[in-house]
Residue, then its C-alpha position, 0 to 999 in steps of 0.5 A: x463039164x470035162x475035157x472029155x465032153x462030147x464035142x458039140x461041134x465036129x469039121x472035118x478039113x481036107x488038106x494038102x500038107x498035114x503038117x502045115x495045116x496043123x499049124x494053122x488051126x492052131x494060129x486061128x484058134x489060138x488068135x480066137x482064144x481058145x482054151x483046153x487045146x489038145x491035139x491027138x496025132x494018129x496016122x494020116x491024120x490031127x484031131x484038135x480039140x478045143x473050147x471056144x466061145x460060140x459067137x466065134x464059131x464062125x470066124x474059125x469055120x471061114x479060117x479053117x475053110x482058108x486052109x482046105x476043104x471043110x465038111x461040118x458034120x454036127x452041130x448040136x447044143x444051143x447057139x446061144x452057149x457061151x462056150x462049146x466043145x468043138x473038135x476038128x479032124x485034120x487029114x490029107x485029101 
């Protein structure tokens, strides 16, 4: 699948400081070996897309919850899949 594939998991993270949170999210993804990480910054928000191992998703989510308020909007696909595409949208409260 291409990097433009629809994300199977989409998460919204509301934070106090967009810059600091973006760096933290990237750090969490790197720590879990995320691939094809792309970052798009628009006014007041950052969208990070990545390909991650499905088994790491719960740990990544708990890391995101330490950064801000997390709202998980969708999770599709078989949880048994090896790799999943995720989109993490970070915005200020």
